[in-house]
C-alpha positions, 0 to 999 in steps of 0.5 A: 875439780874437773881434773880430780873428777877425771882421775876418779873416773879412771880409778877402775883401771889406773890401779893396774900395774902396767909394764914399763914403757908400755904402749897403751890404747884407750878405746872410745868406741869410735875409731880404732887405730889398726896400724900398730900393735899395743901392749894394752887396750883399755875399753870402758863401757864403749862396746855397750854402744855397739849393736854387735859388740863381739865385732868391736872386740875382734878389732881390739884383739887384732891390735893387741900384741901376742902377750897383750892385755885387754882391760874391758869395763862393762856395766852389769844389767843385773847390778844391784843399783838397778834393783834399787831404782837407778835408771838405765844409762842408755835408755834413761828408764828404770828396769829396762836392763833387768828386763833384758830390754824387751820393752826398750827395743821391742819395735824394729824402728826403735833407735838403739842407744846402747845396752848392758849385759849380764856376766853370762852374756859378757862371757858369750860375747868374749868367746865369740870375739875369740877371747878364751882366757879372761878374769872377771873383777866385780866393781862397786860402786860402778865404772865411774866411781870404782871404790872397791874391786873384787876378783872373781871367787873372792868375797869381801871380809869387811863391813861394806856399808862403811866403805862405799857411798853408792853412786847413780845415773839417776839419784832421784829415783832410788828407793832402797839403800844399796849398801845395806844389801851387800851382806845379804848378797854375799851370804847368798852367793849373789855378790858377783852375779849382782855387782854393778859392773865388771872389769874383765882382764883378757890375755891369751898368755893367762898371766893375770894380775895376782890381785884379789881386792883393790880399795881406791881412795882417788877422791882424796886428791894427790896427797892422800890418795891410795890404792890398797891391794890384796894379793894372792900371795897373802900380802897387802900393798898400799901404794900412793896413787900420785908421787905427792902421796909417797910421804904418807907411807913413811908417816904410816910406818912412823905412826904404827911404830908410835902406837906400838911404843904406847903398848898397842898391837899393830899390823907391822909392815915395811916400805919397798919400792915406794909401796907399804907391804904388810901381811894379809890377815884372815881374822875378822875386822874389829867393826864386824866383830863389834857389830855381831857381838852387839846382836848376841851379847849387849853387855859384852859389846859394851865392855869391848867398846870400853876396851877399844876406847881405853886403847884410844886413851893409851895411844897418846899422852893426854892433857886436860884443857877446860876440863876436856881430855886432849890427846897430844897426837889424836889418831883420828882413824883409830876406828874399829873399821881399821882394826882386826880382832885377833886372839881377844885383842884389837890390832890396828892398821892404816893409821896415816893420820893424826891431829895434834891436840885432838879432843878425845871425845871427837875420836870416841864420837867417830867410833860410835858413828862408824859402828852404827853407820849403815847398820840401822838395825843395831838401834833395836839392840842398843840405841846409839844415844846410849853410847853417847850417854855412857861416855858423857857426850850426849849433851854435846853430841852434835858438836862432836859429830860435826868435828868428825864430819869436818875431818872427813869432809876435808879428807874426801874433798867433799866441799870441792866435789859437792856438785859432782856428788849432788849429781851422782849420790842419792839423798837418804830423804829422797830414798825414804820418800820414794819408798813411801810412794811405792807402798801407797796408792797415789791417792793414799800417798797424796792424802797421808804424805803430800797434803798433810796441811790441806784440810787443817782449817781450824783444827789443832795440830798434834805432833806424834814423836819427839825425836830428831824428825819432830825437831826438824818439823818444828824448825821448818813449820813451827812458825807457820802453823800453831802446834798445840801438843806433842805426844810420845810413847817414850816415858823418858821424854814425857814431861820434856819439851820442844820449842816450849811445847810440853811432851805428853802421853798419847792418852791425852788425845782421848779427851781432845776433839777437832785435831789432826795428828802429824806423825814425825817418826821414821818407823810409823807403822806401829803408831798408825795402828795405835792411833786407829785403835784409839779411833783416830783416823785424821793423821798425816805422816811428815816426810822430810824430803817433801815440800809442804805448803806454808801459810802465806804472809798477807803481803805475799798473797797480794803479789801481782807478778810484774817483776821477773821473779815472784818470791826471792830469798837471801840467807846470811848472818848480817853481823855488823850490818853495812852498805854491802848488805843494803846493796844486796837487798836493793838489787834483789828487790829489783828482781823479785816481788817478795823478798824473804831474808833468812838470818842465821841464829847465834848458835848457828854462827857459833857452830858453822863459823866457829866464832861469836857474833858481834850482834845478837840474833834478835838485833840483827834480825830487827835491823834487816827487818827495818830495811824497806827492800825486805818483806819478811825476815825468818830465822834459819834453823840451826841444823837445816840451813842449806839451800835445799832445806830453805827451798822446801820450806819457802818454795822461792823462785830465786835465791840471791848470794854474794859472788864470793860463793860463785865457785864454791862446790856446795853452793854450786850443788845448791844451784843444781838442786834449784835448777831441777826444781824450776828455781834459780840462784843468782850471784851478785858482785861482792862489795869490795870496800866493806864487809863484816870480816873487814869491820871485825878486824878493824874493831879487834885492832881498835882502829874504829 
């Protein structure tokens, strides 16, 4: 994946159409070769490390041919990411750039490590260096992950919350969702002022690229990576980044023709010189139309969404399998985001992909999730679950969502890039936790969010809320702490249950004594007011990103700490228990005092591996429990089965795994997480002679 990451980092300039046989110099801010002239000089974040950046730019100017071009990438110290909590790339501290470094370099003895500049400051530097003609492009997410690039004076006309996954120097310090602010910046003429970075095209002949916008999907790899470029002549060009992707252009042309033959309206284009050319459309994106419609007219929104779903049905022949509607060709990207709303009709574009024999509900689920993704405020107009109920998908919502996520994970190479993403993308739960720390004093935060079990003693625990967050709490801590009652204000949920515990009205609390309420709701302020009006002040707020103290098992309390690690953890299915499992437990116990083994539930096996376990969970858990090397067996929550979730619950010192995952991107991301939290991940050699997979194959062939 190192090669793919290098290509991603080139994305800020690799879209540029260089003339044939051009001589290009990639400047690194160290030594400039002044012996020859170049057609292009490319400098990305290099002059920011110079105390006198204009002097460095003068050197670039000297080596440019008369009609040469400098492509200069620079970070913006007023970029929105830094207002959202990202650390400065040079000082490694928050807000130094926003404050113009008056704290960072206030003392004459402070060592200069580099700095960012605002757009006005960059223009002054360019003019000082002798560059009089230049064109600015605003870059999101940043210079190393240039997903979207916009020419100055051109503004986005789509919902960017679905297009951009922001990346950061310091994901763990972010406290705001950047993508939710883009539209406000656009409406207040701040979009270009607060772009995270700039690409500046400098050329004295003034012959700038005729480009308004670039969309970059390099992370998809050689077969599926494209640059989509909007030109000033009102044409849109879709160009394969690599030769391997040119075939996709012909598939796109063929797919759009197929949709047209099925009675749908499409934006037609043509292939020219290995580029797909289509007209620039000034009408609203279908996604934006539906989102705005929901805010003003819910009933019409529902009818228009029905019409969109009906278009998906029309897009292909349908067969029925096991009672499900199956599209012979399922156009998986047939989303509102890939359509325009023109004269009362949805008109489609960018349909490179289809899945043969695709469940209709899988695509409907993608439509629903994309409408709401990055637009949490839409829930107050219509809950997303209401759409799942409308299309009779609510009971299996997680199944359909998972199928959609799996398609995107594969397309975006998320498994292979998991470690890279862990280092650059923020975790939404971390954002929420950071936000709370800002809203409360240290003492208040500790009492209300961090130490919710600190004074629990013999008090009854009451959960307030019965949604996803409450279910998460029960999965994570329901076995360590006895939950007496669940309450909720939602009348539709009262009378139901979670993990066998009844959901009742909050009025039940008026008759109770000696209890503590754990609020398991994201928007908790109204619940706090409700509790305080009822005279209840003993409450805590469950923050999923926090780690909480579990009630230790008696054997764990007695650990003396003579081995290298105190608490170890292993996770697995352990189906058809065999010598390989035994060897792993033995080797793990040799290194840790107390060994916890997490066993995947039957439902977890079905959802995550797509197979039925040979041995039921209770029997698998009992066999593992009977091993003398194992101190504790726990059931792995179906939805919260990652290394990160396990560590938050058990706070182990080391996790052990088989070496077959040693190069897996998601496991390496887990290793990085553990390292940051003072824990470790050790891979044991895989037992080649025996495995559950091999045993299953032999059983299926009736050889044993």
